[in-house]
LUMSESE-252479 format. One record per residue: z, y, x of N, C-alpha, C in turn; residue in three letters. Coordinates in Angstrom, 2 decimals, always signed. Each point is the difference from the previous one (the first is absolute). Layout:
BEGIN
[[Z,Y,X],[Z,Y,X],[Z,Y,X],"ALA"] ...
***
This chain:
BEGIN
[[+10.37,+20.10,-23.17],[-0.88,-0.06,+1.15],[+0.53,+1.31,+0.98],"UNK"] [[+1.21,+0.12,-0.11],[+0.91,+1.46,+0.75],[+0.71,-0.77,+1.06],"UNK"] [[-0.28,+0.80,+0.91],[+1.15,-0.46,+1.06],[+0.17,-1.38,+0.90],"UNK"] [[+0.31,-0.24,+0.92],[+0.28,-1.58,+0.67],[-1.23,-0.26,+0.64],"UNK"] [[-0.44,-0.87,+1.02],[-1.17,-0.67,+1.54],[+0.50,-1.07,-0.61],"UNK"] [[-1.96,-0.05,-0.82],[-0.41,-1.46,-0.12],[-0.30,-0.84,+1.47],"UNK"] [[-0.26,-0.60,+0.79],[+0.03,-0.04,+1.31],[-1.56,-2.22,-0.54],"UNK"] [[-0.73,+0.22,+1.05],[-1.17,-0.56,-0.33],[-0.37,-0.36,+1.76],"UNK"] [[+0.45,-1.56,+0.03],[+0.04,-0.78,+0.79],[-1.94,-0.88,+0.50],"UNK"] [[-1.20,+0.25,-0.10],[-0.75,-0.99,+0.40],[+0.01,-1.20,+1.10],"UNK"] [[+0.29,-1.41,-0.40],[+0.16,-0.86,+0.47],[-1.11,-0.82,+0.58],"UNK"] [[-0.67,-0.33,+1.20],[-0.81,-0.91,-0.61],[+0.51,-1.12,+1.81],"UNK"] [[+0.32,-1.30,-0.22],[+0.55,-1.31,+0.61],[+1.46,+1.22,+1.21],"UNK"] [[+0.45,+0.64,-0.75],[+1.77,+0.87,+0.72],[+0.72,-1.29,+0.11],"UNK"] [[-0.25,-0.69,-0.03],[+1.62,-1.34,-0.74],[+1.25,+0.94,+1.43],"UNK"] [[-1.56,-0.32,+1.76],[+1.18,-0.02,+0.95],[+0.76,+1.74,-0.40],"UNK"] [[-0.20,+0.66,-0.23],[+0.79,+1.07,-0.08],[+0.54,+1.04,-1.01],"UNK"] [[-0.92,-0.45,-1.35],[+0.75,+0.87,-1.61],[+1.11,-0.38,+0.17],"UNK"] [[+0.79,-0.59,+0.42],[+1.77,-0.48,+0.00],[+0.44,+1.65,+0.19],"UNK"] [[-0.22,-0.01,+1.29],[+0.49,+0.87,+1.18],[-0.69,+1.82,-1.18],"UNK"] [[-0.78,-0.82,-0.15],[-1.42,+1.73,-0.81],[+2.05,+0.60,-0.99],"UNK"] [[-0.33,-0.90,-1.63],[+0.48,-0.25,-0.79],[+1.61,+0.58,+0.60],"UNK"] [[+0.69,-0.77,+0.90],[+1.19,+0.48,+0.21],[+0.29,+2.08,+0.29],"UNK"] [[-0.98,+0.33,+0.65],[-0.10,+1.25,+0.24],[+0.24,+0.78,-1.06],"UNK"] [[-0.95,-0.73,-1.14],[+0.22,+0.93,-0.97],[+1.40,-0.38,-0.55],"UNK"] [[+0.18,-1.03,-0.11],[+1.77,+0.09,-0.55],[+0.67,+0.71,+0.19],"UNK"] [[-0.05,+0.23,+1.34],[+0.73,+0.99,+1.16],[+0.22,+1.75,-0.54],"UNK"] [[-1.35,+0.63,-0.78],[-0.44,+0.51,+0.39],[+1.70,+0.91,-1.07],"UNK"] [[+0.27,+1.14,+0.98],[+1.62,+0.87,-1.39],[-0.80,+0.44,-0.99],"UNK"] [[-1.46,+0.49,+0.26],[-0.12,+0.26,-1.73],[-0.91,-1.13,-0.31],"UNK"] [[+0.59,-1.51,-1.00],[-0.61,-0.60,-0.77],[-1.56,-0.16,-0.95],"UNK"] [[-1.00,-0.20,+0.25],[-1.16,+0.23,-1.17],[+0.30,-0.54,-0.83],"UNK"] [[-0.62,+0.38,-1.37],[-0.09,-0.41,-1.31],[-0.05,-1.15,+0.54],"UNK"] [[-1.26,-0.28,-0.26],[-0.47,-1.14,+0.12],[-0.56,-0.70,+1.39],"UNK"] [[-0.40,-1.24,+0.16],[-1.04,+0.00,+1.40],[-0.89,-1.08,-0.73],"UNK"] [[-1.64,-0.50,+0.44],[-0.44,-0.61,-0.50],[-0.62,-0.99,+1.03],"UNK"] [[-0.12,-0.90,+0.37],[-0.52,-0.89,+1.34],[-1.48,-0.15,-0.75],"UNK"] [[-1.24,+0.16,+0.67],[-1.11,-0.83,-0.56],[-0.93,-0.56,+1.58],"UNK"] [[-0.03,-1.37,-0.71],[-0.07,-1.65,+0.49],[-1.80,+0.37,+0.30],"UNK"] [[-0.34,+0.28,+0.69],[-1.46,+0.57,+0.13],[-0.80,-1.30,+0.19],"UNK"] [[+0.75,-1.57,-1.09],[-1.14,-1.23,+0.55],[+1.02,-0.90,+1.58],"UNK"] [[+0.81,+0.29,+0.15],[+0.61,-0.76,+1.34],[+0.04,-1.64,-0.10],"UNK"] [[-0.25,-0.33,+0.86],[+0.29,-1.22,-0.09],[+0.97,-0.97,+1.10],"UNK"] [[+1.09,+0.94,+0.48],[+1.22,-0.10,+0.71],[+0.99,+0.43,-1.08],"UNK"] [[+0.28,-0.12,-0.81],[+1.61,-0.37,-0.64],[+0.09,+1.22,-0.39],"UNK"] [[-0.60,+1.52,+0.03],[+0.40,+1.61,-0.12],[+0.62,-0.05,-1.16],"UNK"] [[-0.12,-0.23,-1.08],[+0.70,-0.04,-1.15],[+1.16,-0.81,-0.02],"UNK"] [[+0.20,-1.10,+0.96],[+1.01,-0.51,-0.33],[+1.51,+0.50,+0.75],"UNK"] [[-0.81,+0.43,+1.00],[+0.82,+1.64,+0.94],[+0.61,+0.50,-0.93],"UNK"] [[-1.15,+0.40,-0.48],[+0.44,+1.64,-0.32],[+0.96,-0.18,-1.28],"UNK"] [[+0.23,-1.54,-0.41],[+0.41,-0.10,-1.22],[+1.43,-0.13,+0.10],"UNK"] [[+0.30,-0.38,+1.13],[+1.15,-0.04,+1.04],[+0.79,+1.46,-0.02],"UNK"] [[-0.99,+1.01,+1.25],[+0.93,+0.66,+0.63],[+0.08,+0.91,-1.19],"UNK"] [[-1.21,+0.28,-1.19],[+0.69,+1.36,-0.97],[+1.39,-0.10,-1.11],"UNK"] [[+0.27,-0.93,+0.24],[+0.36,-0.29,-1.15],[+1.61,+0.88,-0.03],"UNK"] [[-0.03,+1.00,+1.24],[+1.14,+0.87,+0.14],[+0.09,+1.21,-0.17],"UNK"] [[-1.72,+0.40,-1.09],[-0.61,+1.28,-0.05],[+0.23,+0.08,-1.74],"UNK"] [[+0.28,+1.51,-0.15],[+0.33,+0.22,-1.17],[-0.80,-0.68,-1.40],"UNK"] [[-1.30,+0.17,+0.88],[-1.46,-0.69,-1.56],[-0.40,-0.06,+1.05],"UNK"] [[-0.83,-1.10,+0.14],[-0.72,-1.13,+0.60],[-1.09,-0.91,-0.90],"UNK"] [[-1.30,+0.44,+0.56],[-1.05,-1.37,+0.04],[-1.07,+0.21,+0.49],"UNK"] [[-0.84,-1.34,-0.22],[-0.92,-0.49,+0.90],[-1.32,-0.40,-0.71],"UNK"] [[-1.00,+0.69,+0.67],[-1.49,-0.07,-1.07],[-0.82,-1.25,+0.69],"UNK"] [[-0.22,-0.64,+0.21],[-0.86,-0.97,+0.48],[-1.57,+0.16,-0.62],"UNK"] [[-0.65,+0.24,+1.01],[-1.60,+0.18,+0.17],[-0.88,-0.86,+0.57],"UNK"] [[-1.07,-0.48,-0.17],[-1.37,-0.36,+0.87],[-0.22,+0.71,+0.78],"UNK"] [[-0.17,-0.13,+1.11],[-0.31,+0.98,+1.44],[-0.97,+0.90,-0.63],"UNK"] [[+0.49,+1.38,+0.00],[-0.54,+1.26,+0.30],[-0.69,+1.34,+0.37],"UNK"] [[+1.01,-0.49,+1.22],[+0.38,+1.32,+0.91],[+1.17,+0.91,+0.33],"UNK"] [[+0.35,+0.24,+0.16],[+1.13,+1.37,+0.26],[-0.29,+0.88,-1.45],"UNK"] [[-0.73,+1.06,-0.05],[-0.46,+0.55,-0.64],[+0.48,-0.60,-1.37],"UNK"] [[-0.96,-1.11,-0.16],[+0.70,-0.31,-1.37],[+1.44,-0.25,-0.69],"UNK"] [[+0.35,-0.79,+1.12],[+1.43,+0.35,+0.35],[+0.91,+0.52,-1.02],"UNK"] [[-0.24,+1.30,+0.56],[+0.55,+1.14,+0.16],[-0.18,+1.01,-1.27],"UNK"] [[-1.37,-0.16,-0.63],[-0.23,+0.13,-0.95],[+0.99,-0.80,-0.87],"UNK"] [[-0.03,-1.48,-0.10],[+0.86,-1.24,-0.83],[+1.34,+0.79,-0.26],"UNK"] [[+1.06,+0.10,+1.09],[+1.28,+0.29,+0.17],[+0.28,+1.42,-0.66],"UNK"] [[-0.94,+1.09,+0.02],[+0.44,+1.35,-0.05],[-0.16,-0.45,-1.39],"UNK"] [[-1.14,-0.47,-0.73],[-0.25,+0.16,-1.48],[+1.42,-0.16,-0.48],"UNK"] [[+1.23,-0.53,+0.10],[+1.00,-0.67,-0.68],[+1.55,+0.08,+0.77],"UNK"] [[+0.06,+1.05,+0.91],[+1.21,+0.72,+0.38],[+0.17,+1.07,-1.46],"UNK"] [[+1.21,+1.12,+0.05],[+0.43,+0.36,-0.99],[+0.56,+1.34,+0.41],"UNK"] [[-0.34,-0.03,+1.76],[+0.78,+1.19,+0.54],[-1.19,+1.01,-0.24],"UNK"] [[+1.15,+1.55,-0.06],[-1.07,+1.13,+0.23],[-1.47,-0.15,+1.00],"UNK"] [[+1.28,-0.67,+1.60],[-0.44,+0.39,+1.39],[-0.59,-1.39,+0.30],"UNK"] [[-0.53,-0.37,+0.86],[-0.78,-1.05,+0.22],[-0.15,-0.64,+1.94],"UNK"] [[+0.90,-0.61,+0.03],[+0.06,-0.51,+1.55],[-0.81,-1.74,+0.41],"UNK"] [[-1.02,+0.28,+0.78],[-0.68,-1.11,+0.66],[+0.56,-0.46,+1.20],"UNK"] [[+0.33,-1.08,+0.08],[+0.43,-0.80,+1.24],[-0.57,-1.24,+0.46],"UNK"] [[-0.85,-0.18,+1.38],[-0.30,-1.24,+0.63],[+0.61,-0.98,-0.29],"UNK"] [[-0.05,-0.87,-0.48],[+0.63,-1.40,+0.50],[+0.85,-0.73,+1.39],"UNK"] [[-0.46,+0.86,+0.77],[+0.24,-0.45,+1.66],[+0.92,+1.75,+0.38],"UNK"] [[-0.22,+0.58,-0.54],[+1.05,+1.42,+0.43],[+1.06,-0.14,-0.89],"UNK"] [[+0.80,+1.06,+0.11],[+1.40,-0.02,-0.30],[+0.14,+1.54,+0.43],"UNK"] [[+1.45,+0.65,-1.02],[-0.18,+0.57,-0.32],[+1.72,+0.32,+0.84],"UNK"] [[+0.43,+1.46,+0.67],[+1.74,+0.31,+0.52],[+0.40,+0.76,-1.53],"UNK"] [[+1.06,-0.81,+0.41],[+0.97,+0.25,-1.53],[+0.04,+1.72,-0.66],"UNK"] [[-0.31,+0.81,+0.57],[-0.24,+1.21,-0.93],[-1.22,+0.52,-0.02],"UNK"] [[-0.98,-0.96,-0.02],[-0.89,+0.41,-0.12],[-1.07,+0.58,-1.08],"UNK"] [[+0.59,-0.60,-1.36],[-0.36,+0.31,-1.34],[+0.50,+1.41,+0.25],"UNK"] [[+1.55,-0.19,-0.08],[+0.17,+1.67,-0.44],[-0.20,+1.31,+0.68],"UNK"] [[+0.28,-0.48,+1.40],[-0.80,+1.03,+0.56],[-1.64,+0.77,-0.68],"UNK"] [[-1.12,-1.01,-0.22],[-1.22,-0.06,-0.62],[+0.41,+1.02,-1.91],"UNK"] [[+0.73,-0.18,-0.33],[+0.46,+0.08,-1.74],[+0.49,+1.41,+0.48],"UNK"] [[+0.99,+0.51,+1.21],[+0.57,+0.92,-0.13],[-0.78,+1.42,+0.22],"UNK"] [[-1.25,-0.11,+0.38],[-0.90,+0.40,+1.02],[-1.42,+0.75,-0.76],"UNK"] [[+0.13,-1.28,-0.89],[-1.51,-0.15,-0.96],[+0.72,+0.52,-0.99],"UNK"] [[+1.41,+0.17,-1.06],[+0.10,+0.13,-0.85],[+0.58,+1.91,+0.65],"UNK"] [[-0.17,+0.67,+0.97],[+0.60,+1.07,+0.27],[-1.81,+1.00,+0.86],"UNK"] [[-0.61,-1.20,-0.43],[-0.98,+0.73,+0.33],[-1.28,+0.54,-0.41],"UNK"] [[+0.83,-0.17,-1.65],[-1.11,+0.86,-1.00],[-1.03,-0.86,-0.21],"UNK"] [[-1.24,+0.79,+0.65],[-1.43,-0.60,-1.42],[-0.30,-1.42,+0.95],"UNK"] [[+0.37,-0.04,+1.58],[-0.43,-1.45,+0.24],[-0.25,-0.81,-0.68],"UNK"] [[-1.06,-1.07,+0.40],[-0.37,-1.00,-0.54],[+0.76,-1.35,+1.13],"UNK"] [[+0.46,+0.12,+1.64],[+1.21,-0.84,-0.26],[+0.65,+0.54,+1.87],"UNK"] [[+0.18,-0.97,+0.56],[+1.07,+0.14,+1.00],[+0.21,-0.69,+0.76],"UNK"] [[-0.68,-0.28,+1.39],[-0.06,-0.19,+1.19],[+0.53,+0.35,+0.76],"UNK"] [[+0.70,-1.46,+0.98],[+1.22,+0.29,+0.90],[-0.98,-0.68,+1.60],"UNK"] [[+1.52,-0.11,+0.59],[-1.05,-0.48,+1.46],[+0.31,-2.25,+0.79],"UNK"] [[-0.94,-0.02,+0.62],[+0.45,-1.62,-0.28],[+0.18,-0.58,+1.01],"UNK"] [[+0.52,-0.56,+0.34],[+0.54,-0.48,+1.50],[-0.48,-2.09,-0.04],"UNK"] [[-0.69,+0.31,+1.11],[-0.37,-1.74,-0.02],[+0.65,-0.52,+0.59],"UNK"] [[+0.00,-1.73,-0.38],[+0.90,-1.37,+1.23],[-0.58,-0.72,-0.16],"UNK"] [[-0.64,-0.57,+1.45],[-0.14,-1.89,+0.02],[+0.37,-0.74,-0.84],"UNK"] [[-0.11,-0.75,-0.82],[+0.49,-1.32,-1.04],[+0.56,-1.17,+1.01],"UNK"] [[+1.20,+0.45,-0.17],[+1.20,-1.07,+0.94],[-0.07,-1.23,+0.41],"UNK"] [[-1.31,-0.30,-0.95],[+0.26,-1.59,-0.34],[-1.27,-0.38,+0.61],"UNK"] [[-0.14,+0.68,+1.05],[-1.43,+0.12,+0.70],[-0.13,-1.03,+1.24],"UNK"] [[-0.12,-0.58,+0.31],[-0.09,-0.57,+1.83],[-0.21,+0.92,+0.98],"UNK"] [[+0.40,-0.14,+1.40],[-0.29,+1.63,+0.66],[-1.39,+0.22,+0.24],"UNK"] [[-0.67,-0.99,+0.18],[-1.56,+0.46,+0.32],[-0.70,+0.31,-0.85],"UNK"] [[-0.01,-0.32,-1.29],[-0.07,+0.94,-1.35],[+0.77,+0.95,+0.32],"UNK"] [[+1.09,+0.38,-0.73],[+0.83,+0.71,+0.32],[-0.82,+1.64,+0.92],"UNK"] [[-0.15,-0.69,+1.14],[-0.45,+1.12,+1.05],[-1.02,+1.23,-0.02],"UNK"] [[-0.99,-1.32,-1.00],[-1.39,+0.98,-0.75],[-0.07,+1.18,-0.73],"UNK"] [[+1.73,+0.31,-0.29],[+0.29,+0.66,-0.66],[+0.87,+0.75,+0.22],"UNK"] [[-0.55,+1.69,+0.19],[+1.04,+1.54,+0.61],[+0.30,+0.70,-0.90],"UNK"] [[+0.58,+0.38,-0.71],[+0.24,+0.44,-1.08],[+0.36,+1.23,+0.14],"UNK"] [[-1.10,+1.12,+0.18],[+0.34,+1.68,-0.35],[+1.01,+0.66,-0.28],"UNK"] [[+0.08,+1.38,+0.59],[+1.42,+0.67,-0.53],[+0.20,+0.07,-1.66],"UNK"] [[+0.81,+0.35,-0.47],[-0.33,-0.15,-1.58],[-0.59,+2.08,-0.10],"UNK"] [[-0.02,+0.00,-0.72],[-1.87,+0.74,-0.83],[-0.08,-0.02,-1.02],"UNK"] [[+0.15,+1.12,-0.66],[-0.61,+0.47,-1.67],[-0.86,-0.87,-0.29],"UNK"] [[+0.51,-1.11,-1.46],[-1.00,-0.53,-0.02],[-1.08,+0.04,-0.97],"UNK"] [[-1.03,-0.34,+0.01],[-0.61,+0.55,-1.42],[-0.38,-1.60,-0.51],"UNK"] [[+1.33,-1.02,-0.49],[-1.01,-0.72,+0.06],[+0.94,-0.36,-1.76],"UNK"] [[-0.70,-1.11,-0.92],[+0.53,-0.51,-0.80],[+1.99,-0.30,-0.68],"UNK"] [[-0.12,-0.35,+1.20],[+1.72,-0.15,+0.38],[+1.29,+0.68,+0.63],"UNK"] [[-1.06,+0.96,+0.18],[+0.87,+1.47,-0.05],[+0.04,+1.26,-0.79],"UNK"] [[-0.84,-1.08,-1.06],[-0.40,+1.71,-1.07],[+0.74,-0.29,-1.09],"UNK"] [[+0.69,+0.96,-1.14],[+0.42,+0.11,-1.12],[-0.69,+0.57,-0.60],"UNK"] [[-0.31,-0.26,-1.00],[-1.58,+0.05,-0.93],[+1.01,+0.75,-1.79],"UNK"] [[-0.47,+0.96,-0.15],[-0.01,+0.03,-1.40],[-0.70,-0.87,-0.73],"UNK"] [[+0.77,-0.82,-0.67],[-1.23,-0.95,-1.19],[-0.91,+0.37,-0.48],"UNK"] [[+0.32,+1.40,-0.88],[-1.41,+0.71,-0.55],[-0.88,+0.09,+1.15],"UNK"] [[+0.45,+0.29,+0.86],[-0.96,+0.31,+1.51],[-1.27,-1.08,+0.21],"UNK"] [[+0.76,-1.14,+0.12],[-0.54,-0.88,+0.66],[-1.36,-0.16,-1.36],"UNK"] [[+0.51,-0.26,-1.16],[-0.83,-0.58,-1.14],[-1.20,+0.92,+0.03],"UNK"] [[+0.60,+1.70,+0.33],[-1.16,+0.64,-0.73],[-1.15,-0.02,+0.75],"UNK"] [[-0.22,-0.43,+1.29],[-1.35,-0.48,+0.86],[+0.13,-1.44,-0.09],"UNK"] [[-0.01,-0.47,-1.54],[+0.01,-1.73,-0.05],[+0.61,-0.92,+1.01],"UNK"] [[+0.84,+0.42,+0.59],[+0.29,-0.94,+0.65],[-0.55,-0.48,+1.18],"UNK"] [[+0.06,-1.32,+0.82],[-0.45,-0.26,+1.30],[-1.71,-0.47,-0.56],"UNK"] [[-0.52,-0.31,+0.42],[-1.94,+0.16,-0.58],[+0.55,-1.97,+0.66],"UNK"] [[-0.72,-0.67,-0.99],[-0.27,-0.87,-0.15],[-0.57,-0.71,+1.85],"UNK"] [[-0.86,+0.66,-0.21],[-1.46,-0.82,+0.99],[+0.71,+1.24,+1.44],"UNK"] [[+0.92,+0.37,-0.20],[+0.39,+0.96,+1.57],[+1.03,-1.64,+1.20],"UNK"] [[-0.05,-0.81,-0.86],[+0.82,-1.18,+0.15],[+1.34,+0.66,+1.14],"UNK"] [[-0.02,-0.50,+0.96],[+1.24,+0.62,+1.41],[+0.48,+1.18,+0.12],"UNK"] [[-1.24,+0.77,-0.17],[-0.37,+1.91,+0.11],[+0.20,+0.36,-1.14],"UNK"] [[+1.17,-0.27,-1.46],[-0.16,+0.20,-0.87],[+0.51,+1.47,-0.01],"UNK"] [[+1.42,-0.13,+0.80],[+0.84,+1.30,+0.04],[-0.75,+1.18,+1.05],"UNK"] [[-0.83,-0.19,+0.78],[-0.44,+1.21,+0.83],[-0.87,+0.71,-0.50],"UNK"] [[-1.05,-0.86,-1.23],[-0.68,-0.14,-0.71],[+0.44,+1.24,-1.23],"UNK"] [[+1.47,-0.90,-0.19],[+0.40,+1.00,-1.23],[+0.88,+1.55,+0.23],"UNK"] [[+0.05,-0.06,+1.58],[+0.57,+1.18,+0.77],[-0.91,+0.61,+0.07],"UNK"] [[-1.28,-0.26,+0.16],[-1.04,+0.86,+0.19],[-0.69,+0.58,-1.49],"UNK"] [[+0.26,-0.35,-1.04],[-0.56,+0.12,-0.92],[+1.00,+1.67,-0.63],"UNK"] [[+1.60,-0.79,-0.21],[+0.78,+1.10,-0.27],[-0.09,+1.29,+1.02],"UNK"] [[+0.51,+0.01,+1.10],[-0.39,+1.22,+1.11],[-1.04,+0.86,-0.60],"UNK"] [[-1.21,-0.56,-0.39],[-1.04,+0.65,-0.29],[+0.20,+0.84,-0.99],"UNK"] [[+0.45,-0.63,-1.04],[+0.36,+0.20,-1.13],[+1.49,+1.42,+0.37],"UNK"] [[+0.06,-0.23,+0.54],[+1.29,+0.81,+0.23],[+1.15,-0.04,+0.14],"UNK"] [[+0.65,-0.86,-0.73],[+1.08,-0.90,+0.21],[+0.91,+0.11,+1.64],"UNK"] [[+1.05,+0.78,-0.29],[+0.74,+0.24,+1.10],[+1.56,-1.44,+0.45],"UNK"] [[+0.07,+0.28,+1.28],[+1.04,-1.10,+0.68],[+0.97,+1.03,-0.14],"UNK"] [[+2.09,-0.30,+0.27],[+0.43,+0.30,+0.75],[+0.06,-1.22,+1.08],"UNK"] [[-0.09,+1.05,+1.25],[+0.58,-1.00,+1.17],[+1.25,+0.29,+0.70],"UNK"] [[+0.49,-1.03,+0.58],[+1.85,-0.49,+0.11],[-0.01,-0.16,+1.13],"UNK"] [[+1.22,-0.30,+0.62],[+0.61,-0.15,+1.52],[+0.29,-1.51,-0.40],"UNK"] [[+0.41,-0.18,-1.07],[+0.85,-1.63,+0.69],[-0.98,-1.00,-0.23],"UNK"] [[+0.18,-0.48,+1.39],[-0.84,-1.18,-0.05],[+0.04,-1.25,-1.52],"UNK"] [[-0.50,-0.31,-0.63],[-0.04,-0.92,-1.64],[-0.18,-1.72,+0.30],"UNK"] [[-1.04,+0.39,+1.02],[-0.91,-1.87,-0.20],[+0.77,-0.24,+1.55],"UNK"] [[-0.54,-1.12,+0.21],[+0.39,-0.75,+1.05],[-1.74,-1.35,+0.19],"UNK"] [[-0.42,+0.46,+0.25],[-1.15,-1.09,+0.00],[-0.83,-0.69,+0.78],"UNK"] [[+0.39,-1.44,-0.35],[+0.42,-0.76,+1.05],[-1.54,-0.81,+0.60],"UNK"] [[+0.01,+0.33,+1.07],[-1.58,-0.17,+0.64],[+0.60,-2.13,+0.34],"UNK"] [[-1.51,-0.79,-0.27],[+0.20,-1.28,+0.39],[-2.14,-0.39,-0.52],"UNK"] [[+0.05,-1.03,+0.33],[-1.20,-0.53,-0.21],[-0.23,+0.31,-1.78],"UNK"] [[-0.78,+0.49,-0.37],[-0.57,-0.28,-1.45],[+0.95,+1.07,-0.81],"UNK"] [[+0.70,+1.00,+0.25],[+0.95,+1.01,-0.33],[-1.47,+0.78,-1.01],"UNK"] [[+1.03,+0.20,-1.45],[-0.81,+1.08,-0.44],[-0.10,+0.73,+0.17],"UNK"] [[+0.08,+0.80,+1.29],[+0.54,+1.87,-0.01],[-0.01,-0.45,+1.37],"UNK"] [[-0.73,-0.87,+1.03],[-0.78,+0.44,+1.40],[-1.46,-0.24,+0.09],"UNK"] [[-0.41,+0.14,+0.90],[-1.44,+0.04,+0.10],[-0.62,-1.08,+0.19],"UNK"] [[+0.63,-1.25,+0.47],[-0.16,-1.21,+0.18],[+0.33,-0.63,-1.73],"UNK"] [[+0.69,+0.79,-0.89],[-0.02,-1.38,-1.23],[-1.02,+1.46,-0.68],"UNK"] [[-0.40,+0.46,+0.36],[-0.98,+1.19,-1.64],[-1.49,-0.42,+0.76],"UNK"] [[-0.35,+0.05,+1.29],[-1.51,-0.41,+0.18],[-0.29,+1.50,+1.05],"UNK"] [[+0.83,+0.62,+0.76],[+0.12,+1.11,+1.30],[-1.42,+0.98,-0.98],"UNK"] [[-0.25,+0.06,+0.76],[-1.17,+1.03,-0.15],[-0.58,-0.50,-1.51],"UNK"] [[-0.90,-1.05,+0.13],[-0.59,-0.37,-1.48],[+0.69,+0.43,-1.16],"UNK"] [[+1.02,+0.25,-0.17],[+1.12,+0.46,-0.85],[-0.61,+1.72,-0.02],"UNK"] [[+0.12,+0.70,+1.02],[-0.14,+1.60,-0.17],[-1.39,+0.26,-0.64],"UNK"] [[-0.65,-1.23,+0.66],[-1.45,+0.90,-0.14],[-0.55,-0.43,-1.29],"UNK"] [[+0.55,-1.03,-1.08],[+0.41,-0.78,-1.25],[+0.65,+1.55,-0.84],"UNK"] [[+1.11,+0.34,+0.96],[+0.19,+1.48,-0.98],[-0.72,+1.04,+0.28],"UNK"] [[-0.83,+0.68,+1.31],[-0.74,+0.80,-0.22],[-1.07,-0.31,-1.12],"UNK"] [[-0.67,-0.87,-0.11],[-1.29,-0.56,-0.83],[+0.53,+0.11,-0.86],"UNK"] [[+1.22,+0.14,-0.45],[+0.61,+0.13,-1.69],[-0.01,+1.04,-0.39],"UNK"] [[+0.58,+0.71,+0.89],[+0.12,+2.00,-0.04],[-1.48,+0.53,+0.06],"UNK"] [[-0.76,-0.61,+0.50],[-1.29,+0.36,+0.43],[-1.28,-0.01,-1.59],"UNK"] [[+0.49,-1.32,+0.01],[-0.42,-0.22,-1.75],[+0.11,+1.28,-1.06],"UNK"] [[+1.47,+0.08,+0.26],[+0.17,+1.08,-1.06],[-0.08,+1.13,+0.23],"UNK"] [[+0.24,+0.56,+1.17],[-0.38,+1.43,+0.08],[-1.95,+0.38,-0.47],"UNK"] [[-0.45,-1.20,+0.34],[-1.33,-0.11,-0.36],[-0.60,-0.02,-1.35],"UNK"] [[+0.95,-0.88,-0.95],[+0.36,+0.30,-1.23],[+0.56,+0.69,-0.92],"UNK"] [[+0.83,+1.23,+0.69],[+1.19,+1.37,-0.52],[-0.47,+0.80,+1.06],"UNK"] [[-1.72,+0.32,+0.42],[+0.97,+0.99,+1.71],[+0.46,+1.45,-1.23],"UNK"] [[+0.65,+0.43,+1.24],[+0.61,+1.40,-0.32],[+1.43,-0.53,-0.83],"UNK"] 
***
């Protein structure tokens, strides 16, 4: 398990966007060692789309499971790959071609850092009709503390038990809180490494994650852990 990047894509009813997501992985300047799509109980043909779109990738697999939520899907995929590094990507977002290469270079040069974080640019899903598209206003590019904008050392991810299954959609927020409290360092880079799709039901937008409810859930988990292990 030395070198290389394992990519994990948790997917639920992502048939409309997953092919583009996988094409962005296949177009990377630095190809991953392996790619795993975890179909989390989809009923829209997500696995079938993945099977076709993933054909050109070096090592590609599809894991199908009953609906358990994003955190459980990420853990299932992360348990399979063989790369030293771990990259997560939502099934409706895309990576620019240099995304993995720039993050890998920064993390390799980052000493003991556990992850490398880059910038995020938002775009409105081009398939949306005009009235729906007008509801979304992309923000200027910014440093993105999102899982799709971060490259992790596999050992760092598993050191904290991966995502907490009970965290559901806030598994990444909860994991980062635990890691940073434990002193894990992150390298920050200026490159745009993730293009985040804005559309109803997106994995990455407040519309898709429940907005304030998601942040409240993450805050509750963090408070509970601080009570269990103060200081």
